[in-house]
N, C-alpha and C positions, 0 to 999 in steps of 0.2 A: 399789252393791255393788262392793267391790274384788275384784281378781282374785287367784286362788291362783298363777297363772303370768301376770303381767301383760304383760311384754314380753320382750325378749331376755335379761333377767335370770333367765329361768326356771331355768337350770342352777344359779344361785347359790341360788335359793329352794327347790330340791327338798327339802332336808333341814329346812327351817324349818317352824314352826307355821303353820297356816292363818291368813290375815289375816281379821280380823273382817268379817262380811258384814252389810250392811243391805239389807232387801228393797226391790226396785223395783216390787213388785206395785201395779197400779193398781186403782181401784174397778171393779166390774163394769160394762163397757160394754154398749151395746145388743147383744142376742144375735144380731142379724142382720148385724152389721157387721164382725166380726173373723174372722180365720183362714179366709177363703174364703167367708164368708156361707152356710154350709150349712143354716142353720136360722133361723126367725123371719121376721117381716115387715120391709119396708124401713123404714129410719129416715130422718126428715126432717132430722136433725142430722148434722153431720160425725162420722164414726166415730172413736172413740178407738182408738189402737193397743193391742193386747194385749201388755202389758208383763210380763215375768217373767224371773227369773234361773234358770239351769239348770247344774247341774254335769255335766261330761262327762269321762270317762276319756280320756286322750290315745291309748291303745291302741298306743303306739309308732308312730303314723302319722307319716311324715316331714313331710308338708305341715303337719300340726298342730304338731308340736314345733318346727319351724323358723319358724313364723309369729311375727312381732314382736307382733301383736295380733289374735288370731283374730276378735274382734268387728268388726274392720275388713275382714275378708276379703270378697272380692267375692261369693262364693257365699253367705256368711252374709247379706250385704246383700240379695242377690237373694231369698233365702227370706223375709226380712222384708218386702220389697216385695210379693211375691206374696201373703203371708198377712196383710199389714197388722199386723205384730207388731214388737216391739222386744225382742229377746233380749239378755240379759247372760250370755254363756257363761263359766263358771268352769271352767278346765281342772284336772283332777286327774292328777298325774303317774303314768304307767302303772307305773313301777317301785316307786312307793310308795303304790299305790292303797289297799290296806287300811289302812295306817297313817294316811293322810290322811283317809280316810273316818271312821275311829274318832275321830280328833281333831276332825273336824267336829261329830260328835254330842256329844262330850265338852264342847266349847266353845259348843254351841248356835248355831254359825254355819251355819245350814241354809238353802240356797237355796230358791226357790219350787218348783222341780222337781229331784229328785235321781235320777241315773241309778244303778241297781243292776246287778249282774251275774248275775241269776238270779232265784230265788224270793224270798219275803218275809223269809226267815230266814237269808240269807247272812251269813257272818262279817263282811263289810264293812258290813252294815246295823246291826250292834251292838245288836240287839234293839229297834231304833227303831220297828218296826211294832207290836210287842207293847206298847210303851210309849206308843202313841198319838200319835206324832210326825206321822203322815200321815193323810189323810182317806180314808174308804171312797168308792169311785167309782161304785158301781152305779147310783144315780139320775142322776148326771151323765152317765154313758155312755148311758143310755137317752134322755136329752134332746139331748145334744150330740155323741154318737159313733156314729151309725148305721153308718158305714162300718167303723169298728173292730169293732163287735159282729158285723157281717156277715162280715168277711174274716178276722179273727184266729181261729185254731182253738181249740176247747174246751180242748185239752191246755195251751195257753199261758195261757189264763185261769185254769185250775186251779192253775197254778204260782205265780200271784200272788194266790191267794185264801187268806184267813186268817179262821177262824171264820165261814165262810159269806159273807164280804164280799170284793169285789175291791179291792185296794189299789194297783194299779199298772197301767200300760199296757205290754204286752209286745211287743217285737220277737219274731219267731217263726221256727222252722225247720221246713220240710216234710220235710226229710230230716236226721235227727239224726246220721248218719254223715258227718261234715264234714272230718275230718283224713285225710290220705293220705300215702303214701310218694312223694316226688319223687326221681327219679334223672336224672342227666345222661345223656340218651339218646346223645349223641355219644360219651361215654366208654364207655358200655355196648356200643355198636356196635364201638368200637375194641378193646375187651377181647375181642370175639368170643364173648361168653357170652350165653345166652338170659336171659329175664326169670326171676329167682329166685323160688322159691315158699316153700320151707321155710327154717328158721333156718340150716341147714347150707349150703344154696345161697346164701343171703344172705352168709354169712361168706366163701364162695369168691369172690363178686363183690368184696367189700370188700378181700380180700387181693390180688386182681388190680388193683384200683385203686391200692392201695399200691405194688405192683410198677411200675405205670405212672407213679408220681411224684405222684399226687394227694395234696395236703397233708392233707386231711381226708376220708378215704374215707367215713366217716359223721360228719356234723356234729352235735356235741353242744352242749348248752346247760345252764346252771345249773338245778338242781332237777329235771333230766330233762325239763323242758318242751319239747315238740316234739322230743324225742329219746327217747321212751319206747316205741318200736315193739315192742321185744322183750319188754316186760312184757305187751303185748297178745297176743303169740304164746303166752305161757304163762298167760294169763288171770289175772294177779295185779296188775292196776292197784291201787295203794293210795290210791284216791280216794274222795270222799264218796259217790258213787253205787254203790260197789263192795262191798256186803255180800253174803254168801251163807250158805246153811244147811249147817252141819256137824254131823251128829248131830241133837241137839235144840236146838242153839243157832244164833243168827244172829251171825256174826262177819265181820270185814273179810276180803277175799280174800287179803290178804297173810299170813293164817294158814295158807295152803296152803304149808307149808314146803318140800315136795318141788319144786313148780314155782317158788316164789320163789327158791330157791337156784339152780335151773337158769337163771333169768333173770339173776340177779346174776352167775353164772359166765360167761354169754355177754358181759355188759358188761365183766367183768374181763379176759376173753380179748381183747376188742377193745382195752381199755386197754393191756394188756401187749404186744400186737402192733403198737401204733401205728395202729389202725384208727379210733380216735376221739382227738380232741385231748387231750393230757395235761392241759390246763387247762380241760376242759369244765365243771367244777364252778363256774367263775367267769365263764363266757362269758355275757353278757347278751343281750337280744333285739336290740339294735342291732348289736353285734359279730357275732352269729350271722347276721343278714341280710346285713351288709356283706361278710362273708367268703364267703358263698355267691355273692353277685352279682359278687364279684371273681373268680369262677371257681376257688375254692380248695376246693370241696367236691364230693363225688361223689354223696352221697345224704343225704336229710334228711326230716323230717316237717313238714308245713305244711298249713294249710287249703286245700282243693282249689280254692276259688274264686280263689286267688292265682296260679294257674298261669300264665296268659297274661301277666299283668302282670310277674311275676318273670322270665319268659323274655325279655320285651321288655327289661327292665332288664339282664339278664345279657348280652344281645347287644351292649350298649354297650361292654363290656370283653372279651367273648369272642364275636366275630361269628359263629363257627360253633357256638356253644353251643346246645344244645337240651334241654328238660326234658320228662320224660314221667312220668305217674302210673302206678304199677304196684300190683298187689295187695300188701297188707301181708304180712309173714312169717307162716307158719302154724306152729303148735306141735304138741304131741303129740295133741291132739284134731282136727287137721286144719283148725282155724279160726284166725282172727287178726283184726287190725284195731285201730283206736284206739278210745278211749272214746267212747261216744255222748253227744252233748250233750243238755242239757235242752231242753225245748220252748220256752224263752224265754231266750236268751242275754243280752239287755239288757232292762232294765225301767225304768219312769219313775214315780216316786212324787211326789204333790203334797202339799206342806206344808199342814198343817191350818189354818194361819193365813192362807193365800192367799185373797184376796177375789174374784178373777176366775177361779176354777177352771173354770167352764163354758167360758170363751173359750180357756183353755189346752187343755181337752179338744178343742175344735174345731180348734185348731192341729194336734194330733196326728191328729185325724180326717182332715184334709186330706192327711196323709201316705199315706193309703190311696186317694186319688183318682187318676184317669187323668192329671190335670194334674201331680201330684207325680211319678208314675212317669216321665212323659216328661221332666220337668225334671231329676230326679236321674240318670236314665239317660243322657240326651243333652246336657244343659246348656242353653245359651241359643241360640235360633235366630239365625242370622246371625253368631254368634261361634264355637260349637263344632259346629254342625250347620246344615244347610239342608234345605228341603223342595222336592222336585222332582216334579212331576206327582202330588202328594199322598202321596209316599213320602219317608220321612226318609233323608237321606244323611249318615252319620256315620262319620268316620275316627278310630279310636282313636289316641291319642298314642303315639309311639314313643320319645321322649326320656324320660330318667329322671324329670325334674321333672314333665313332663306326665302321666306314668303315676301318679306320687304324687298329683297333683292330681285326676285322674279317680277314683282309688281313694278319696280323701277325700270327694269329692262323692257317689259311689255308695254308699259304706259308712258313713262316719263321720257325715255330715250327714243321711242318710236314716234318721231315727231309728226309724221303725216300718215294717217291711217283712218279707217272706219273705227272710231273709238267706242262704238256701242258695246262690244265685248270681243274677247279674243276667241274666235271660232276654232282656231287650231288646237288649243289646250282643252277647251270645253268639250270638244268633240271626242276626246279620248276617254271620258268617264261618264257614267250614268248621271252623276251629280251635275256635271257640266252640261249634259243634254237637257237636263231638267231646267237648268237656269236659262238656257237658250229658249226653251218652251215658255218660260215665264215672260220673257221679252215679247214673244209672239202672241201671247194670250193676255195675261194680266196687265202688263204695262201698255200694250198696244191699245187697250180699251179704256185707259184712264189718262188723266193729264188735263191741265188748264192752260189756256192761252188767251191772248187778247189782241187788240189792234196795236201794232208797233210801227215805228217810223225809222227809216234809214236814209240819210244820215240822221243822227240824234237831233231832236228839236233844239234850235238855237236858244230858245228861252230856258231850256233845261241846263244848257252848258253855261249860261251866265251866272247861275246861282247854285252852288253845290248843296246848299242847305235844303233845297226843295227837289233835288235831282236824285232819282232812285238808281240802283245798280241792277244788274241782271237778276240777282237774287237777294236784294236788300232794300229795305224801305228808305225813302229820303230821310236824312237826319232829323229834320223837324217833325216828321211823322213818327219815326222810330222812337224818339225819346218819350213821346206821349204814350205809345203802345206799351212800352216797358213800365212807365209810371202807372198806367191803368191796371196792368196785370198785378203789379206790386201793391195796389190799393192806395197809391199816393194821389191819384186823381180819379174822379168818378167816370165810369165808362159813358155815362149819359152826356158827358161834355164833348163827345166826338164831333158834333157839328162845329164846336168852337175851334177844334183842331183844324178842320177843313178851312175855316175862315182865316186862321193864322197862315196856313199853306198858301191860300190864295193871295193874301196880303204881301207875302214875301216873293211874289213873282208867279204864283200859280195861275192867276187870272191870265197872264200872258201865255202861259203854257196851254191853257184850255183854248184860248183864241187861236194860237198858232196851229195846235192839233186839229181843231175844227176846220180851219181854212185849208190846210194841207189835205185833210181827208176829203173835202169837197172839191178840191182842185185836181184837174187831170194833168196839169202842166206845171206842177210845183217844183219839179226837180228832186222830189222826194219819193222813195219807194214806200208805199203804205201796205203793210202786210195784215191780212185779216186773220182771225182766229183759226187755228188748224183743228181744234176740237171744241 
């Protein structure tokens, strides 16, 4: 199987079509011999390696995107050694994830295992589960996945269930409130201001940062990704899981014209006053992170589990720099927070044509073992940690490259885990214990959610222009949001935006959502807000 990003030519190939893939799947080896030997009797013959190809989104991880060949990475090789497997990792560019996934299904260049980003009917899956591209896993899980069935929570399995059958192995979140407000604590202390709570207090802090010469008081990013905190304050996230009841209809939360216009006005004020970068609409994930780590931002949104690693990297350029997580801005209802993640952020589907599916299940089952937890958390004994008097001694890296590598091992390669945070390493330090406490206090008490439908509404799948993503507004809505913040359109025209959305298929969305919400036998799982 050829690579979609084979070597250092990755940047050149980002815009190209996926290269044709040929399966590396082997015939079914003895059930006792592969991926840790968790089932079956001992074999008298040499065990065959569990061979399979797997597509993985690069997730903008520096260690991944800088790798000349991820399949030759030492951590990949070690995973293969421990599990007696032979993976062929196919990297899918983070910035072009949906496009590349759709191309993959269109050209039928489908790896043995495909990583999805949520449930069975995500936009990136292009209707592949419904079309029968992947196999149901219920029986295989019962035979080869005892750890998975025991440890992965029901909510995660529910999110990958279609017509009563499990179609994927899910990574899971024990705390769906994952994103947080990061602030440069050293700058906040210098400003002499307390921790802001309301939108107005947040604006005062940002204005003070501007006076102090901070280049980006609030760090923005294209499509409002990881810079959507104020939409949370007004409870108008325009995302897939954000429907609500208005009168006798189920509509997207951006139909709340009063609060949506207040949120847009907040961003326009930030834009007009230079509190957010004038080019925020074109700032990608890499520039976003590099700008922050260069010490040029005062406040931003990010997954809370990145706190300690980002602070370590910041200190390489700003030795006195310090980052703190603070409660998200609250709006008129006294609440706030970022959108709540689904129960399964990443999922793994197995191609129906694979011959060694049982062994692949065992590979994923190993991810739930104590051995896997120790390996992904601390690495290789004698290399990245040592054991003294029965206790592990592990020193987290402090250089930027080392931090990237640790993050890659703990997050990217550990395919199935509770991805809320890494308890093993955080438990070793006071800073880590404080971060875990933030999850249990600050983040636990904030976050926005709405009514959601699984599988995705048919009316949304018919028209990508009106269809939102998990954390991105529908294109027809997003373009107007940006224009209004940039002053190219009046915010008072928001009702016209809603009419445009309805005219392009939105009326059908409202009708279908309302019918399925009211129906008890619609074949659709309707999830109510968790907060």
